[in-house]
Each structure stands twice: as C-alpha cells, then as structure tokens.
GUKE-893780 format. One record per residue (C-alpha): residue number from 0; residue in three letters; z, x, y. Coordinates in Angstrom, 3 decimals. Layout:
<r pos="NUM" code="ALA" w="Z" u="X" v="Y"/>
...
//
This chain:
<r pos="0" code="MET" w="14.818" u="37.291" v="2.266"/>
<r pos="1" code="HIS" w="16.062" u="33.677" v="2.858"/>
<r pos="2" code="PRO" w="18.242" u="33.329" v="5.914"/>
<r pos="3" code="ILE" w="20.568" u="31.008" v="3.769"/>
<r pos="4" code="THR" w="20.954" u="31.679" v="-0.038"/>
<r pos="5" code="VAL" w="23.770" u="29.747" v="-1.763"/>
<r pos="6" code="ASP" w="24.581" u="30.138" v="-5.339"/>
<r pos="7" code="ASN" w="27.254" u="28.101" v="-7.286"/>
<r pos="8" code="LEU" w="29.348" u="27.617" v="-4.321"/>
<r pos="9" code="SER" w="32.649" u="26.026" v="-5.096"/>
<r pos="10" code="LYS" w="35.707" u="25.064" v="-2.999"/>
<r pos="11" code="SER" w="38.786" u="23.064" v="-3.712"/>
<r pos="12" code="TYR" w="41.939" u="21.684" v="-1.776"/>
<r pos="13" code="GLY" w="45.131" u="21.467" v="-3.700"/>
<r pos="14" code="GLY" w="43.398" u="20.869" v="-6.986"/>
<r pos="15" code="GLN" w="40.762" u="18.405" v="-5.481"/>
<r pos="16" code="MET" w="37.140" u="19.560" v="-6.033"/>
<r pos="17" code="ALA" w="35.388" u="19.554" v="-2.288"/>
<r pos="18" code="VAL" w="32.444" u="21.326" v="-3.104"/>
<r pos="19" code="ASN" w="31.123" u="21.813" v="-6.830"/>
<r pos="20" code="ALA" w="28.580" u="24.340" v="-7.682"/>
<r pos="21" code="VAL" w="26.148" u="24.015" v="-4.684"/>
<r pos="22" code="SER" w="23.259" u="26.153" v="-4.566"/>
<r pos="23" code="LEU" w="20.545" u="26.230" v="-2.067"/>
<r pos="24" code="SER" w="18.278" u="28.293" v="-0.017"/>
<r pos="25" code="VAL" w="16.751" u="27.917" v="3.479"/>
<r pos="26" code="ASP" w="13.523" u="29.531" v="4.539"/>
<r pos="27" code="ALA" w="12.930" u="31.626" v="7.658"/>
<r pos="28" code="GLY" w="11.785" u="29.232" v="10.635"/>
<r pos="29" code="GLU" w="12.522" u="25.770" v="9.133"/>
<r pos="30" code="THR" w="14.979" u="23.143" v="9.924"/>
<r pos="31" code="PHE" w="17.081" u="22.103" v="7.017"/>
<r pos="32" code="ALA" w="19.242" u="19.114" v="7.168"/>
<r pos="33" code="LEU" w="22.249" u="18.754" v="5.171"/>
<r pos="34" code="LEU" w="23.244" u="15.266" v="5.013"/>
<r pos="35" code="GLY" w="26.161" u="13.327" v="3.373"/>
<r pos="36" code="PRO" w="28.948" u="10.506" v="3.997"/>
<r pos="37" code="ASN" w="32.162" u="11.467" v="5.181"/>
<r pos="38" code="GLY" w="34.471" u="13.268" v="2.439"/>
<r pos="39" code="ALA" w="31.306" u="14.570" v="0.658"/>
<r pos="40" code="GLY" w="32.086" u="18.400" v="1.291"/>
<r pos="41" code="LYS" w="29.254" u="18.833" v="4.048"/>
<r pos="42" code="THR" w="31.888" u="20.182" v="6.653"/>
<r pos="43" code="THR" w="33.290" u="22.402" v="4.322"/>
<r pos="44" code="ILE" w="29.921" u="24.003" v="3.070"/>
<r pos="45" code="ILE" w="29.151" u="24.573" v="6.989"/>
<r pos="46" code="GLU" w="32.400" u="26.231" v="7.682"/>
<r pos="47" code="ILE" w="32.015" u="28.599" v="4.741"/>
<r pos="48" code="LEU" w="28.278" u="29.358" v="6.116"/>
<r pos="49" code="GLU" w="29.568" u="30.002" v="9.395"/>
<r pos="50" code="GLY" w="32.384" u="32.190" v="8.214"/>
<r pos="51" code="TYR" w="35.437" u="29.933" v="9.362"/>
<r pos="52" code="ARG" w="36.357" u="29.037" v="5.813"/>
<r pos="53" code="LYS" w="36.695" u="30.901" v="2.483"/>
<r pos="54" code="ARG" w="35.154" u="30.047" v="-0.768"/>
<r pos="55" code="ASP" w="36.701" u="29.724" v="-4.077"/>
<r pos="56" code="SER" w="33.617" u="30.948" v="-6.101"/>
<r pos="57" code="GLY" w="30.037" u="31.449" v="-5.934"/>
<r pos="58" code="THR" w="27.927" u="33.891" v="-3.564"/>
<r pos="59" code="VAL" w="26.726" u="33.198" v="0.048"/>
<r pos="60" code="SER" w="24.213" u="35.352" v="1.795"/>
<r pos="61" code="ILE" w="23.597" u="34.413" v="5.577"/>
<r pos="62" code="LEU" w="21.001" u="36.782" v="7.105"/>
<r pos="63" code="GLY" w="21.825" u="39.390" v="4.409"/>
<r pos="64" code="PHE" w="25.680" u="39.187" v="5.357"/>
<r pos="65" code="ASP" w="28.549" u="37.785" v="3.169"/>
<r pos="66" code="PRO" w="29.970" u="35.360" v="5.961"/>
<r pos="67" code="GLN" w="33.487" u="35.879" v="4.194"/>
<r pos="68" code="THR" w="33.823" u="39.578" v="5.186"/>
<r pos="69" code="ALA" w="31.158" u="39.988" v="7.855"/>
<r pos="70" code="GLU" w="32.286" u="40.569" v="11.336"/>
<r pos="71" code="ARG" w="30.877" u="41.067" v="14.630"/>
<r pos="72" code="ALA" w="27.310" u="42.017" v="13.668"/>
<r pos="73" code="PHE" w="27.155" u="38.864" v="11.863"/>
<r pos="74" code="ARG" w="28.370" u="36.716" v="14.470"/>
<r pos="75" code="GLU" w="26.075" u="38.266" v="16.817"/>
<r pos="76" code="ARG" w="23.053" u="36.936" v="14.769"/>
<r pos="77" code="ILE" w="24.235" u="33.230" v="14.454"/>
<r pos="78" code="GLY" w="24.437" u="30.541" v="16.961"/>
<r pos="79" code="ILE" w="26.786" u="27.447" v="16.501"/>
<r pos="80" code="VAL" w="26.754" u="24.267" v="18.469"/>
<r pos="81" code="LEU" w="29.375" u="21.958" v="17.481"/>
<r pos="82" code="GLN" w="29.538" u="18.220" v="17.980"/>
<r pos="83" code="SER" w="31.254" u="18.451" v="21.219"/>
<r pos="84" code="THR" w="32.330" u="21.511" v="23.466"/>
<r pos="85" code="ALA" w="35.097" u="22.042" v="25.717"/>
<r pos="86" code="LEU" w="33.167" u="23.127" v="28.868"/>
<r pos="87" code="GLU" w="34.874" u="24.087" v="31.952"/>
<r pos="88" code="PRO" w="34.161" u="21.416" v="34.355"/>
<r pos="89" code="ASP" w="34.680" u="23.299" v="37.630"/>
<r pos="90" code="LEU" w="32.233" u="25.880" v="36.823"/>
<r pos="91" code="THR" w="28.563" u="25.763" v="37.461"/>
<r pos="92" code="VAL" w="25.864" u="25.791" v="34.710"/>
<r pos="93" code="ARG" w="24.822" u="29.334" v="35.917"/>
<r pos="94" code="GLU" w="28.410" u="30.553" v="35.580"/>
<r pos="95" code="THR" w="28.933" u="29.010" v="32.326"/>
<r pos="96" code="ILE" w="25.971" u="30.886" v="30.881"/>
<r pos="97" code="ASP" w="26.989" u="34.189" v="32.540"/>
<r pos="98" code="VAL" w="30.546" u="33.760" v="30.990"/>
<r pos="99" code="TYR" w="29.264" u="33.294" v="27.424"/>
<r pos="100" code="ALA" w="26.612" u="35.940" v="27.487"/>
<r pos="101" code="ARG" w="29.120" u="38.761" v="28.017"/>
<r pos="102" code="PHE" w="30.232" u="38.255" v="24.559"/>
<r pos="103" code="TYR" w="26.783" u="39.348" v="23.268"/>
<r pos="104" code="PRO" w="25.036" u="42.752" v="23.285"/>
<r pos="105" code="ARG" w="21.575" u="41.574" v="23.965"/>
<r pos="106" code="PRO" w="21.756" u="37.936" v="25.502"/>
<r pos="107" code="LEU" w="18.734" u="36.082" v="26.207"/>
<r pos="108" code="ALA" w="17.961" u="36.375" v="30.231"/>
<r pos="109" code="ARG" w="20.060" u="33.506" v="32.156"/>
<r pos="110" code="ASP" w="16.775" u="32.028" v="33.866"/>
<r pos="111" code="ASP" w="14.684" u="32.185" v="30.715"/>
<r pos="112" code="LEU" w="17.554" u="30.217" v="28.648"/>
<r pos="113" code="LEU" w="18.012" u="27.768" v="31.399"/>
<r pos="114" code="SER" w="14.359" u="27.082" v="31.722"/>
<r pos="115" code="LEU" w="14.205" u="26.793" v="27.853"/>
<r pos="116" code="VAL" w="16.716" u="24.150" v="27.759"/>
<r pos="117" code="GLY" w="15.280" u="22.437" v="30.914"/>
<r pos="118" code="LEU" w="18.278" u="23.084" v="33.167"/>
<r pos="119" code="ALA" w="16.607" u="25.315" v="35.444"/>
<r pos="120" code="ASP" w="16.700" u="23.020" v="38.234"/>
<r pos="121" code="ASN" w="20.413" u="22.273" v="37.642"/>
<r pos="122" code="ALA" w="21.740" u="26.164" v="37.621"/>
<r pos="123" code="GLN" w="23.861" u="25.470" v="40.595"/>
<r pos="124" code="LYS" w="25.409" u="22.196" v="39.735"/>
<r pos="125" code="ARG" w="28.951" u="21.900" v="38.275"/>
<r pos="126" code="VAL" w="29.297" u="20.968" v="34.498"/>
<r pos="127" code="SER" w="31.584" u="17.938" v="35.818"/>
<r pos="128" code="ALA" w="28.222" u="16.671" v="37.692"/>
<r pos="129" code="LEU" w="25.973" u="16.877" v="34.671"/>
<r pos="130" code="SER" w="24.874" u="13.761" v="32.893"/>
<r pos="131" code="GLY" w="25.587" u="13.418" v="28.829"/>
<r pos="132" code="GLY" w="22.174" u="14.769" v="28.154"/>
<r pos="133" code="GLN" w="22.340" u="17.751" v="30.445"/>
<r pos="134" code="GLN" w="25.923" u="18.696" v="29.112"/>
<r pos="135" code="ARG" w="24.578" u="18.655" v="25.595"/>
<r pos="136" code="ARG" w="21.643" u="20.774" v="26.683"/>
<r pos="137" code="LEU" w="24.175" u="23.070" v="28.218"/>
<r pos="138" code="GLU" w="26.012" u="23.226" v="24.789"/>
<r pos="139" code="ILE" w="22.916" u="24.142" v="22.941"/>
<r pos="140" code="ALA" w="22.182" u="26.860" v="25.573"/>
<r pos="141" code="LEU" w="25.686" u="28.302" v="24.483"/>
<r pos="142" code="GLY" w="24.725" u="28.349" v="20.994"/>
<r pos="143" code="LEU" w="21.483" u="30.312" v="21.959"/>
<r pos="144" code="VAL" w="22.730" u="32.659" v="24.716"/>
<r pos="145" code="GLY" w="23.083" u="35.504" v="22.159"/>
<r pos="146" code="ASP" w="19.508" u="34.900" v="20.807"/>
<r pos="147" code="PRO" w="20.318" u="33.906" v="17.296"/>
<r pos="148" code="ASP" w="18.105" u="33.819" v="14.501"/>
<r pos="149" code="LEU" w="20.031" u="31.028" v="12.864"/>
<r pos="150" code="ILE" w="21.388" u="28.197" v="14.644"/>
<r pos="151" code="PHE" w="24.091" u="25.740" v="13.289"/>
<r pos="152" code="LEU" w="23.524" u="22.113" v="14.969"/>
<r pos="153" code="ASP" w="25.987" u="19.751" v="14.344"/>
<r pos="154" code="GLU" w="25.236" u="16.044" v="15.177"/>
<r pos="155" code="PRO" w="23.008" u="17.431" v="18.360"/>
<r pos="156" code="THR" w="22.493" u="13.679" v="19.997"/>
<r pos="157" code="THR" w="25.347" u="11.877" v="19.260"/>
<r pos="158" code="GLY" w="26.488" u="9.563" v="22.160"/>
<r pos="159" code="LEU" w="22.919" u="10.114" v="23.816"/>
<r pos="160" code="ASP" w="20.561" u="7.659" v="25.201"/>
<r pos="161" code="PRO" w="16.971" u="7.312" v="23.527"/>
<r pos="162" code="ASP" w="15.643" u="9.434" v="26.453"/>
<r pos="163" code="ALA" w="17.949" u="12.332" v="26.313"/>
<r pos="164" code="ARG" w="17.804" u="12.091" v="22.236"/>
<r pos="165" code="ARG" w="14.144" u="12.481" v="22.478"/>
<r pos="166" code="ASN" w="14.616" u="15.844" v="24.849"/>
<r pos="167" code="ILE" w="16.931" u="17.314" v="22.515"/>
<r pos="168" code="TRP" w="14.468" u="16.543" v="19.717"/>
<r pos="169" code="ASN" w="11.695" u="18.221" v="21.734"/>
<r pos="170" code="LEU" w="13.957" u="21.279" v="22.350"/>
<r pos="171" code="ILE" w="14.848" u="21.666" v="18.493"/>
<r pos="172" code="LEU" w="10.925" u="21.639" v="17.702"/>
<r pos="173" code="GLU" w="10.584" u="24.353" v="20.297"/>
<r pos="174" code="LEU" w="12.981" u="26.228" v="18.840"/>
<r pos="175" code="ASN" w="11.438" u="26.180" v="15.343"/>
<r pos="176" code="GLN" w="8.282" u="27.243" v="16.976"/>
<r pos="177" code="PHE" w="10.057" u="30.406" v="18.405"/>
<r pos="178" code="GLY" w="10.814" u="31.019" v="14.566"/>
<r pos="179" code="LYS" w="14.338" u="30.140" v="14.623"/>
<r pos="180" code="THR" w="16.047" u="28.763" v="11.593"/>
<r pos="181" code="ILE" w="18.045" u="25.794" v="12.061"/>
<r pos="182" code="LEU" w="20.610" u="24.060" v="9.705"/>
<r pos="183" code="LEU" w="20.895" u="20.539" v="11.066"/>
<r pos="184" code="SER" w="23.809" u="18.081" v="10.339"/>
<r pos="185" code="SER" w="23.145" u="14.569" v="11.483"/>
<r pos="186" code="HIS" w="23.812" u="10.941" v="10.693"/>
<r pos="187" code="TYR" w="20.540" u="9.616" v="12.316"/>
<r pos="188" code="MET" w="18.061" u="9.241" v="9.620"/>
<r pos="189" code="ASP" w="15.165" u="8.971" v="12.258"/>
<r pos="190" code="GLU" w="16.306" u="12.274" v="13.617"/>
<r pos="191" code="VAL" w="16.394" u="14.011" v="10.413"/>
<r pos="192" code="GLU" w="12.886" u="12.978" v="9.584"/>
<r pos="193" code="ALA" w="11.529" u="13.733" v="12.901"/>
<r pos="194" code="LEU" w="13.139" u="17.435" v="12.680"/>
<r pos="195" code="ALA" w="13.932" u="18.571" v="9.219"/>
<r pos="196" code="HIS" w="11.414" u="20.365" v="7.224"/>
<r pos="197" code="ARG" w="13.474" u="19.987" v="3.948"/>
<r pos="198" code="ILE" w="16.654" u="17.687" v="3.429"/>
<r pos="199" code="ALA" w="19.623" u="17.889" v="1.015"/>
<r pos="200" code="VAL" w="21.764" u="15.022" v="0.395"/>
<r pos="201" code="LEU" w="25.467" u="15.642" v="-0.683"/>
<r pos="202" code="VAL" w="27.764" u="13.315" v="-2.650"/>
<r pos="203" code="ASP" w="31.170" u="14.332" v="-4.028"/>
<r pos="204" code="GLY" w="30.553" u="17.524" v="-3.259"/>
<r pos="205" code="GLN" w="27.218" u="18.016" v="-5.181"/>
<r pos="206" code="ILE" w="23.667" u="18.032" v="-3.906"/>
<r pos="207" code="VAL" w="22.265" u="14.719" v="-5.570"/>
<r pos="208" code="ALA" w="18.613" u="15.247" v="-3.923"/>
<r pos="209" code="GLU" w="16.814" u="17.724" v="-2.094"/>
<r pos="210" code="GLY" w="13.238" u="18.162" v="-0.900"/>
<r pos="211" code="THR" w="11.066" u="16.911" v="1.906"/>
<r pos="212" code="SER" w="11.358" u="13.280" v="3.297"/>
<r pos="213" code="HIS" w="8.065" u="12.400" v="1.563"/>
<r pos="214" code="SER" w="9.233" u="14.102" v="-1.804"/>
<r pos="215" code="LEU" w="12.437" u="12.135" v="-1.405"/>
<r pos="216" code="ARG" w="10.452" u="8.929" v="-0.874"/>
<r pos="217" code="GLU" w="8.244" u="9.646" v="-4.060"/>
<r pos="218" code="ILE" w="10.987" u="10.430" v="-6.312"/>
<r pos="219" code="HIS" w="13.872" u="8.078" v="-4.848"/>
<r pos="220" code="GLY" w="12.226" u="5.518" v="-3.047"/>
<r pos="221" code="GLY" w="12.016" u="2.932" v="-5.548"/>
<r pos="222" code="TYR" w="10.306" u="-0.295" v="-4.678"/>
<r pos="223" code="THR" w="7.824" u="-0.792" v="-2.181"/>
<r pos="224" code="GLU" w="7.910" u="-4.385" v="-0.578"/>
<r pos="225" code="ILE" w="4.638" u="-6.182" v="-0.003"/>
<r pos="226" code="ARG" w="5.379" u="-9.360" v="2.020"/>
<r pos="227" code="PHE" w="3.269" u="-12.339" v="3.576"/>
<r pos="228" code="HIS" w="4.483" u="-15.546" v="5.569"/>
<r pos="229" code="VAL" w="4.772" u="-18.802" v="3.457"/>
<r pos="230" code="GLY" w="7.097" u="-20.625" v="5.975"/>
<r pos="231" code="ASN" w="8.562" u="-23.854" v="4.400"/>
<r pos="232" code="ASP" w="5.749" u="-24.015" v="1.516"/>
<r pos="233" code="ASP" w="6.175" u="-22.647" v="-2.008"/>
<r pos="234" code="LEU" w="3.750" u="-20.675" v="-3.617"/>
<r pos="235" code="PRO" w="0.750" u="-22.440" v="-4.995"/>
<r pos="236" code="GLY" w="0.601" u="-23.225" v="-8.658"/>
<r pos="237" code="SER" w="-2.142" u="-20.969" v="-9.296"/>
<r pos="238" code="PHE" w="0.030" u="-17.799" v="-8.042"/>
<r pos="239" code="PRO" w="-0.668" u="-15.296" v="-10.913"/>
<r pos="240" code="ALA" w="2.249" u="-15.122" v="-13.498"/>
<r pos="241" code="PRO" w="2.603" u="-11.301" v="-13.343"/>
<r pos="242" code="LEU" w="2.994" u="-11.407" v="-9.555"/>
<r pos="243" code="ARG" w="5.428" u="-14.203" v="-9.817"/>
<r pos="244" code="GLN" w="7.736" u="-12.220" v="-11.790"/>
<r pos="245" code="ILE" w="8.327" u="-9.693" v="-9.243"/>
<r pos="246" code="THR" w="8.282" u="-12.108" v="-6.322"/>
<r pos="247" code="PHE" w="11.161" u="-13.860" v="-4.489"/>
<r pos="248" code="ILE" w="11.344" u="-15.973" v="-1.485"/>
<r pos="249" code="GLU" w="13.454" u="-14.945" v="1.541"/>
<r pos="250" code="ARG" w="13.682" u="-17.032" v="4.662"/>
<r pos="251" code="GLY" w="10.292" u="-18.231" v="4.751"/>
<r pos="252" code="TRP" w="8.654" u="-14.946" v="3.368"/>
<r pos="253" code="ALA" w="7.264" u="-14.000" v="-0.050"/>
<r pos="254" code="VAL" w="8.332" u="-10.906" v="-1.183"/>
<r pos="255" code="LEU" w="6.855" u="-8.867" v="-3.944"/>
<r pos="256" code="GLU" w="8.647" u="-5.306" v="-5.125"/>
<r pos="257" code="ALA" w="6.511" u="-2.896" v="-6.804"/>
<r pos="258" code="ARG" w="7.223" u="0.733" v="-7.832"/>
<r pos="259" code="ASN" w="3.174" u="1.293" v="-7.754"/>
<r pos="260" code="PRO" w="2.092" u="-1.241" v="-4.806"/>
<r pos="261" code="THR" w="-1.592" u="-0.424" v="-5.263"/>
<r pos="262" code="PRO" w="-2.583" u="-2.578" v="-8.381"/>
<r pos="263" code="VAL" w="-0.066" u="-5.187" v="-7.132"/>
<r pos="264" code="LEU" w="-1.790" u="-5.352" v="-3.872"/>
<r pos="265" code="ALA" w="-5.298" u="-5.598" v="-5.417"/>
<r pos="266" code="ASP" w="-4.086" u="-8.496" v="-7.747"/>
<r pos="267" code="LEU" w="-2.620" u="-9.945" v="-4.692"/>
<r pos="268" code="THR" w="-5.608" u="-9.962" v="-2.382"/>
<r pos="269" code="LYS" w="-8.166" u="-10.706" v="-5.362"/>
<r pos="270" code="TRP" w="-6.076" u="-14.112" v="-6.108"/>
<r pos="271" code="ALA" w="-5.971" u="-14.805" v="-2.365"/>
<r pos="272" code="PHE" w="-9.722" u="-14.350" v="-1.891"/>
<r pos="273" code="SER" w="-10.585" u="-16.506" v="-5.004"/>
<r pos="274" code="GLN" w="-8.105" u="-19.342" v="-3.933"/>
<r pos="275" code="GLN" w="-8.942" u="-19.041" v="-0.045"/>
<r pos="276" code="PHE" w="-5.196" u="-18.611" v="0.567"/>
<r pos="277" code="ASP" w="-4.082" u="-16.779" v="3.870"/>
<r pos="278" code="LEU" w="-1.682" u="-14.178" v="3.040"/>
<r pos="279" code="ALA" w="-0.225" u="-14.465" v="6.885"/>
<r pos="280" code="HIS" w="1.279" u="-11.505" v="8.521"/>
<r pos="281" code="LEU" w="0.758" u="-9.393" v="5.103"/>
<r pos="282" code="SER" w="2.732" u="-6.194" v="5.488"/>
<r pos="283" code="VAL" w="3.427" u="-3.151" v="2.885"/>
<r pos="284" code="THR" w="6.552" u="-1.283" v="3.237"/>
<r pos="285" code="GLN" w="8.040" u="1.760" v="1.844"/>
<r pos="286" code="PRO" w="11.628" u="2.348" v="1.716"/>
<r pos="287" code="SER" w="13.086" u="4.088" v="4.792"/>
<r pos="288" code="LEU" w="14.757" u="7.368" v="4.766"/>
<r pos="289" code="GLU" w="17.858" u="5.601" v="5.520"/>
<r pos="290" code="GLU" w="17.514" u="3.149" v="2.700"/>
<r pos="291" code="ILE" w="16.957" u="6.089" v="0.342"/>
<r pos="292" code="TYR" w="20.176" u="7.721" v="1.928"/>
<r pos="293" code="LEU" w="22.074" u="4.805" v="1.172"/>
<r pos="294" code="THR" w="21.010" u="4.482" v="-2.410"/>
<r pos="295" code="LEU" w="21.869" u="8.048" v="-3.152"/>
<r pos="296" code="THR" w="25.100" u="8.085" v="-1.365"/>
<r pos="297" code="ARG" w="26.580" u="4.426" v="-2.148"/>
<r pos="298" code="GLY" w="24.061" u="2.913" v="-4.749"/>
<r pos="299" code="ARG" w="23.207" u="0.217" v="-2.356"/>
<r pos="300" code="ARG" w="20.111" u="-0.909" v="-3.886"/>
<r pos="301" code="SER" w="20.256" u="-4.569" v="-4.015"/>
<r pos="302" code="GLU" w="19.538" u="-6.000" v="-7.410"/>
<r pos="303" code="ARG" w="17.695" u="-9.589" v="-7.343"/>
<r pos="304" code="ASP" w="17.355" u="-10.281" v="-11.066"/>
<r pos="305" code="GLY" w="17.151" u="-13.815" v="-11.375"/>
<r pos="306" code="ARG" w="15.828" u="-14.581" v="-7.789"/>
<r pos="307" code="GLY" w="12.400" u="-15.479" v="-8.717"/>
<r pos="308" code="ALA" w="9.929" u="-17.210" v="-6.675"/>
<r pos="309" code="LYS" w="9.610" u="-21.071" v="-6.712"/>
//
C-alpha cells in the first residue's frame, strides 16, 4: 500500500478550478517533492492530504485513511511541519517538546528526539535564545514528536543560512533512512534535487511533469549547451556549416545548442583538431532543474532563431 494515493482529485473555489483531476502516488520511505508557482494549487492539494480542506471529487488515501473523514488515529500517524510555527519563546526546548508530546499516545523519547534533530546540547535553552536554524530544527522535532509514518514538510529551509540549510538536509536524509515518507514543498531547486526521490510539477491545477530529476532532464531538458571562449574573434571560415547553424556568439563565447550533444561534440573536436584550433575553456552544460522548472511553469525557454554565429 502506498502511503499516499491520489486519484482524479479536483477542487474549485467559486467556479474557478484550483485542482483539476490530479493523480499521484508516493512510495513508502521516499521523499516526494510537489512543486509549482504560487496559485498552481499546491497548497490546496497538501491541505486536502493533511485533512484540513475538503475535496470536490476524486479519492485520496493517506496511510489507508480518507483524510476528509479520518480523525485521531489518522492524525497520530502524520507529522506536519509548516513554513513557520508560533513557538512559545519563554519555554525551553525540553519544555516545548514535553508540551507537544502530551498530544500523542506513543511519542518519541524526548532525549532521543533532541539527539536526532541535533538539539541535545540546547535542551535547557529558551526558544527565544535559539538561532534561526536551531528554531527550525525544533519545529521539525515537533512534527516528529508523535513518531509519524508520513511527514509533510513545507519550505523546510526558508530564510536559513547555507550551513543551517545543509544541516536540515542531512536531517531529512536521515529521516528517509529511518523509513519515514516525506512530502516536500520547496522553491529551492538545489534542495529538491538533493532530497527528492521523485518530483511532480504542478501548473494551473494540473501535474505537467512527474519523475526523477534525471528523467525530467531526459524528457524536458531541451538543449544542452556546448561553449568555448573566442574573445573578440569571429569563428574561422572553416567552421563547419552544420555546426554554425546551431551556434551563436554571446559576450565572447561561442555557444552551440544541441538536443543530442554527443555527435555535435565529436564533430566540433574533430574540426578543432584538424584546424589546430584551441577550444578554450570548453564546457558542456545540461539544463539545470531550475531551468526545466521554469520552462514547464512559465515557458521561459529563450528562442534564439536568427541569432546565428558570425
């Protein structure tokens, strides 16, 4: 049984479709990232899965429960980490954990939980004295206190410095090793690539792409860029015509765009070797996950027709 199964889910507000026939499933122990721009329907889907919003149609199964009708037994098995949580500043870390643990029949041992999230040495510190990264760790601890099978993580590292972000990433990876299933929402593509086993991109209430970061590149990656530095020089007249058709000059760089870069790179290096031409600072770059995301959500693939090389 999948921890999350969604079939043909729809939701509208005032006649405006917010979620339109969405279907997805999440495997046990994986981190699944649900991405989309503001207004795409992402928050609506997550709130339906958490049981805080009613759907119009479709079926939803979360750990075998229908979240729209399930009550205490369902909520005891999920953990929710919001983008921000109103923590009581005058309580200590230990006291905060103890307060939340009372809501669950079988909470994790407090000291084990603090050790897991890296706050064991801060147990007696007041919340107001914690750094931003430490407060975020405490918020994640509160989402884990009931020992949930499924965790909803909403923008887990927003506003954190790079070191604190990496610490949170390591914690999330450790949760996966413990068999926890995670539904992740994030606007940081490097974070998604580092953490998510699979990704779904939502646009206008519909999933427009789903798969691993590798498969999304394979299917939606578009062009690979091959570039080398030419400075203020033009390309030699001997530069092959087929390559010239896919080449443009950009601020002293010759850039070739190819869907299949292997034969293009072979032709380029063969020409350069025969002409003893230095392909200075040669690089081959695939589209980043962020570029693919922008292409899918906003169609921001720049068209360069007519911008041929000199």
